[in-house]
C-alpha positions as CSV (number, residue, x, y, z in Angstrom):
1,X,0.0,0.0,0.0
2,X,1.0,3.6,-0.5
3,X,1.5,5.7,2.7
4,X,0.4,9.3,3.0
5,X,4.0,10.5,2.4
6,X,4.0,8.9,-1.0
7,X,0.5,10.2,-1.8
8,X,1.5,13.8,-0.7
9,X,4.8,13.7,-2.7
10,X,3.1,12.5,-5.9
11,X,0.3,15.1,-5.5
12,X,2.9,17.8,-5.0
13,X,4.9,16.9,-8.1
14,X,2.2,15.7,-10.4
15,X,-1.1,17.2,-9.2
16,X,-4.2,16.1,-7.2
17,X,-5.4,13.5,-9.7
18,X,-2.3,11.2,-9.5
19,X,-2.4,11.5,-5.7
20,X,-6.1,10.5,-5.8
21,X,-5.2,7.5,-8.1
22,X,-2.8,6.2,-5.3
23,X,-5.6,6.6,-2.8
24,X,-7.9,4.7,-5.1
25,X,-5.3,1.9,-5.5
26,X,-5.1,1.6,-1.7
27,X,-8.9,1.3,-1.5
28,X,-8.8,-1.4,-4.2
29,X,-6.3,-3.4,-2.3
30,X,-8.5,-3.1,0.8
31,X,-11.4,-4.5,-1.2
32,X,-13.3,-1.1,-1.2
33,X,-13.6,-0.5,-5.0
34,X,-16.5,1.9,-4.6
35,X,-14.5,4.2,-2.4
36,X,-11.6,3.9,-4.9
37,X,-13.8,5.1,-7.7
38,X,-15.1,8.0,-5.7
39,X,-11.5,9.0,-4.8
40,X,-10.5,9.0,-8.5
41,X,-13.6,11.0,-9.5
42,X,-12.9,13.6,-6.8
43,X,-9.3,13.9,-8.0
44,X,-10.5,14.3,-11.6
45,X,-13.0,16.9,-10.5
46,X,-10.3,18.9,-8.6
47,X,-8.0,18.8,-11.7
48,X,-10.8,19.9,-14.0
49,X,-11.6,22.8,-11.7
50,X,-7.9,23.8,-11.7
51,X,-7.8,23.8,-15.5
52,X,-11.0,25.7,-15.9
53,X,-9.8,28.3,-13.4
54,X,-6.5,28.7,-15.2
55,X,-8.1,29.1,-18.6
56,X,-11.2,31.1,-17.8
57,X,-10.4,33.5,-14.9
58,X,-9.6,36.6,-16.9
59,X,-8.1,38.9,-14.3
60,X,-4.7,39.8,-13.0
61,X,-5.5,37.6,-10.0
62,X,-6.4,34.6,-12.2
63,X,-3.0,32.7,-11.9
64,X,-2.8,33.5,-8.2
65,X,-6.2,32.0,-7.6
66,X,-5.4,28.9,-9.6
67,X,-2.1,28.4,-7.7
68,X,-3.9,28.8,-4.4
69,X,-6.4,26.2,-5.4
70,X,-3.7,23.9,-6.5
71,X,-2.0,24.1,-3.1
72,X,-5.3,23.6,-1.3
73,X,-6.1,20.4,-3.4
74,X,-2.6,19.0,-2.8
75,X,-2.9,19.5,0.9
76,X,-6.4,18.0,0.9
77,X,-5.1,14.9,-1.0
78,X,-2.3,14.4,1.4
79,X,-4.5,14.9,4.5
80,X,-7.2,12.5,3.2
81,X,-4.6,9.8,2.7
82,X,-3.2,10.5,6.2
83,X,-6.5,10.8,8.1
84,X,-8.7,8.3,6.3
85,X,-6.2,5.7,5.2
86,X,-3.5,6.2,7.7
87,X,-4.8,3.6,10.2
88,X,-5.4,1.0,7.5
89,X,-1.9,1.4,6.3
90,X,-0.5,1.0,9.8
91,X,-2.6,-2.2,10.3
92,X,-1.3,-3.4,7.0
93,X,2.3,-3.0,8.1
94,X,1.5,-4.6,11.5
95,X,0.2,-7.7,9.7
96,X,3.5,-8.0,7.9
97,X,2.5,-6.1,4.8
98,X,4.9,-3.9,2.9
99,X,4.7,-0.3,1.8
100,X,4.9,0.3,-2.0
101,X,8.1,2.0,-3.1
102,X,8.0,5.8,-3.6
103,X,9.6,5.1,-7.0
104,X,6.5,3.1,-7.9
105,X,4.2,5.9,-6.7
106,X,6.2,8.4,-8.7
107,X,5.9,6.2,-11.9
108,X,2.2,5.9,-11.4
109,X,1.9,9.7,-10.9
110,X,3.9,10.4,-14.1
111,X,1.9,7.9,-16.1
112,X,-1.4,9.5,-14.8
113,X,-0.2,13.0,-15.6
114,X,1.0,12.0,-19.1
115,X,-2.5,10.4,-19.8
116,X,-4.1,13.6,-18.5
117,X,-2.0,15.7,-20.8
118,X,-2.8,13.5,-23.8
119,X,-6.6,13.7,-23.1
120,X,-6.5,17.4,-22.6
121,X,-4.5,18.1,-25.8
122,X,-6.9,15.9,-27.7
123,X,-9.9,17.8,-26.3
124,X,-8.3,21.1,-27.3
125,X,-7.5,19.9,-30.8
126,X,-11.1,18.8,-31.3
127,X,-12.5,22.0,-29.8
128,X,-10.4,25.0,-30.8
129,X,-10.1,27.8,-28.3
130,X,-11.8,30.3,-30.5
131,X,-15.0,29.4,-32.4
132,X,-16.8,31.9,-34.7
133,X,-20.2,33.0,-36.0
134,X,-20.6,35.2,-39.0
135,X,-23.1,38.1,-38.9
136,X,-24.2,39.2,-42.3
137,X,-21.5,38.2,-44.7
138,X,-18.3,39.7,-43.3
139,X,-18.6,40.7,-39.6
140,X,-17.7,38.0,-37.1
141,X,-17.9,37.2,-33.4
142,X,-15.2,34.9,-32.1
143,X,-16.1,33.1,-28.8
144,X,-14.1,31.2,-26.3
145,X,-14.3,30.0,-22.7
146,X,-16.1,27.2,-20.9
147,X,-19.3,29.3,-20.6
148,X,-19.4,30.9,-24.0
149,X,-22.0,29.5,-26.4
150,X,-22.8,29.9,-30.1
151,X,-26.2,31.2,-29.3
152,X,-24.8,34.0,-27.1
153,X,-22.2,34.9,-29.7
154,X,-25.0,35.1,-32.3
155,X,-27.1,37.2,-29.9
156,X,-24.1,39.5,-29.3
157,X,-23.5,39.9,-33.0
158,X,-27.2,40.7,-33.7
159,X,-27.1,43.3,-30.9
160,X,-24.0,44.9,-32.4
161,X,-25.8,44.9,-35.7
162,X,-28.8,46.6,-34.2
163,X,-26.5,49.2,-32.7
164,X,-24.9,49.7,-36.2
165,X,-21.5,48.7,-35.0
166,X,-21.6,45.7,-37.3
167,X,-22.3,47.1,-40.8
168,X,-21.0,44.1,-42.8
169,X,-17.5,45.7,-43.2
170,X,-15.5,42.9,-41.7
171,X,-15.5,44.0,-38.0
172,X,-14.5,41.4,-35.5
173,X,-15.4,41.1,-31.8
174,X,-14.2,38.4,-29.3
175,X,-16.6,37.1,-26.6
176,X,-15.0,35.3,-23.7
177,X,-17.0,33.8,-20.9
178,X,-15.7,31.8,-18.0
179,X,-15.8,31.6,-14.2
180,X,-13.9,34.9,-14.1
181,X,-16.7,36.7,-15.9
182,X,-17.5,38.0,-19.3
183,X,-15.2,39.9,-21.6
184,X,-16.1,41.6,-24.9
185,X,-13.0,42.5,-26.9
186,X,-13.2,44.8,-29.9
187,X,-10.6,44.5,-32.7
188,X,-10.0,48.1,-33.8
189,X,-7.8,50.1,-36.1
190,X,-4.3,50.6,-34.7
191,X,-4.1,53.8,-32.7
192,X,-7.8,54.4,-32.3
193,X,-7.5,53.7,-28.5
194,X,-5.5,57.0,-28.2
195,X,-8.4,59.1,-29.4
196,X,-10.2,61.2,-26.8
197,X,-13.4,59.7,-25.6
198,X,-13.0,56.5,-27.7
199,X,-12.8,54.1,-24.8
200,X,-16.0,55.6,-23.4
201,X,-17.8,54.9,-26.6
202,X,-16.9,51.3,-26.4
203,X,-17.9,51.1,-22.8
204,X,-21.3,52.5,-23.7
205,X,-21.6,50.0,-26.5
206,X,-20.7,47.1,-24.2
207,X,-23.3,48.3,-21.7
208,X,-25.9,48.4,-24.3
209,X,-25.3,44.9,-25.7
210,X,-24.5,43.2,-22.3
211,X,-28.0,41.7,-21.9
212,X,-27.2,39.5,-25.0
213,X,-24.4,37.8,-23.1
214,X,-25.8,37.4,-19.6
215,X,-25.8,41.1,-18.4
216,X,-23.3,43.2,-16.4
217,X,-20.6,43.3,-15.3
218,X,-18.6,43.0,-18.5
219,X,-14.9,43.6,-19.1
220,X,-14.2,45.7,-22.2
221,X,-11.0,45.3,-24.2
222,X,-9.7,47.1,-27.2
223,X,-7.4,44.9,-29.3
224,X,-5.0,45.9,-32.1
225,X,-4.7,44.2,-35.4
226,X,-2.4,41.6,-33.8
227,X,-5.0,40.8,-31.2
228,X,-2.9,42.4,-28.4
229,X,-4.7,44.2,-25.6
230,X,-4.3,48.0,-25.8
231,X,-7.0,49.2,-23.4
232,X,-9.0,47.4,-20.7
233,X,-12.1,48.7,-18.8
234,X,-14.9,47.4,-16.7
235,X,-18.6,48.1,-17.1
236,X,-20.9,47.2,-14.2
237,X,-24.1,48.2,-12.4
238,X,-25.3,48.5,-8.8
239,X,-29.0,48.5,-8.3
240,X,-30.8,50.4,-5.5
241,X,-34.4,49.5,-4.6
242,X,-34.6,47.4,-7.7
243,X,-35.1,50.3,-10.1
244,X,-32.5,53.1,-9.4
245,X,-29.0,52.3,-10.5
246,X,-25.4,53.4,-10.7
247,X,-23.4,52.2,-13.7
248,X,-19.6,52.2,-13.3
249,X,-17.1,52.3,-16.1
250,X,-13.4,52.5,-16.6
251,X,-11.4,52.0,-13.4
252,X,-14.4,53.0,-11.3
253,X,-15.1,50.2,-8.8
254,X,-18.3,48.5,-7.6
255,X,-17.5,49.7,-4.1
256,X,-17.3,53.4,-5.3
257,X,-20.6,52.9,-7.2
258,X,-22.1,51.4,-4.1
259,X,-21.0,54.4,-2.0
260,X,-22.2,56.8,-4.6
261,X,-25.7,55.2,-4.7
262,X,-25.9,55.2,-0.9
263,X,-25.2,58.9,-0.9
264,X,-27.8,59.5,-3.6
265,X,-30.3,57.5,-1.6
266,X,-29.5,59.5,1.6
267,X,-30.3,62.8,-0.1
268,X,-33.5,61.5,-1.7
269,X,-32.3,61.5,-5.4
270,X,-32.7,57.8,-5.6
271,X,-36.4,57.3,-4.6
272,X,-37.5,54.3,-6.5
273,X,-38.4,56.1,-9.8
274,X,-35.8,54.5,-12.1
275,X,-33.1,57.2,-11.9
276,X,-29.8,56.2,-13.5
277,X,-26.3,57.7,-12.9
278,X,-23.1,56.7,-14.6
279,X,-19.8,56.9,-12.7
280,X,-16.7,56.9,-15.1
281,X,-13.1,57.0,-14.1
282,X,-10.4,57.3,-16.7
283,X,-6.8,58.6,-16.7
284,X,-8.2,62.2,-17.2
285,X,-10.3,62.1,-14.0
286,X,-13.8,61.2,-12.7
287,X,-17.0,61.8,-14.6
288,X,-20.5,61.8,-13.0
289,X,-23.3,61.6,-15.7
290,X,-26.9,61.9,-14.8
291,X,-29.4,60.4,-17.3
292,X,-32.4,62.8,-17.8
293,X,-35.5,63.0,-19.9
294,X,-35.3,66.8,-20.0
295,X,-34.0,69.8,-18.0
296,X,-30.4,70.0,-19.1
297,X,-31.2,73.5,-20.5
298,X,-32.9,74.6,-17.3
299,X,-30.4,76.8,-15.2
300,X,-32.1,75.9,-11.9
301,X,-32.0,72.1,-12.7
302,X,-28.4,72.4,-13.7
303,X,-27.6,74.2,-10.5
304,X,-29.3,71.4,-8.5
305,X,-27.1,68.8,-10.2
306,X,-24.0,70.8,-9.5
307,X,-25.0,70.8,-5.8
308,X,-25.6,67.0,-5.9
309,X,-22.2,66.4,-7.5
310,X,-20.4,68.5,-4.8
311,X,-22.3,66.6,-2.1
312,X,-21.5,63.1,-3.3
313,X,-17.9,63.9,-4.4
314,X,-16.3,62.4,-1.3
315,X,-17.8,59.1,-2.1
316,X,-16.1,58.9,-5.5
317,X,-12.7,60.3,-4.6
318,X,-13.4,64.0,-4.2
319,X,-13.3,67.1,-6.5
320,X,-12.8,68.0,-9.3
321,X,-15.6,66.1,-11.0
322,X,-16.6,66.3,-14.6
323,X,-20.4,66.7,-14.4
324,X,-22.4,65.6,-17.4
325,X,-26.2,65.6,-18.1
326,X,-27.1,63.1,-20.8
327,X,-30.3,62.1,-22.5
328,X,-31.9,58.7,-22.2
329,X,-30.1,57.8,-25.4
330,X,-26.8,58.7,-23.6
331,X,-26.4,61.8,-25.8
332,X,-24.3,64.5,-24.1
333,X,-26.4,67.6,-23.4
334,X,-24.4,69.4,-20.7
335,X,-20.8,69.1,-19.7
336,X,-18.9,71.1,-17.1
337,X,-16.2,70.7,-14.4
338,X,-17.1,71.0,-10.8
339,X,-14.2,72.3,-8.7
């Protein structure tokens, strides 16, 4: 039988599945085949979760989360062998039984890992990382990630067509959906990301089409012609009372949006009538946009929004704030800096 030291060593070198295979072999030699199968299934599940996390968690913390999970699963595999099978191994030795050599355990671990690599490579070969749907005759939506589907890619393409972003001119968009969230990447002309206000336009476009791919939050990326990331932004929403809401874009965080909404609730601006505010933070500063049906040309109303902006400024990092009044179609009607 394999002791917990051999199981832990193999799990550390080769991963949780090979360690689980050793546990399963122990169970088989104890005449407990059912528990052996369960151990192997749990090891396979842990390995699959590690792979999915590594491939689909699209954030700077993705590799760190994956590594932390790997350490956790390795420790769990070792402790399961020690706590659950430790006594059985001791009794086996007391009856004159022998421990399997660590070299044998290592060979089994390497063989299991090699098989896993072959199966994974075959699955990737049969299912390319990027699949594609064509909208019209030339525009295309590439989609990737464990949670991305052809139906969602098609829905996204149709939404982009309705917004006139897709005009059958060969535009390309990449949809990525995994456990780390949803990302919409726009392949754009080189240098366009440097144009003033361009990132905001893509953020608004992503906010508009987000319902087609499961809703907000959505990460927005601008890619160059080589598919390299040039700009990254986040678009999300925090609801208050189910109807009022704060959208946050750029480097603005959900926590800042939450604080802003609470401030607007406290002063009575959010009162359950469907008011919407957009909090935007880019390299050039913070913007607070109020979505209105009318009133942007009314000096008294403009003055009231200036007062609101000053009052909630501490919640979003303080003054100065770029105050914008926009129509329900997100057309800019009033723009000024509040000092």
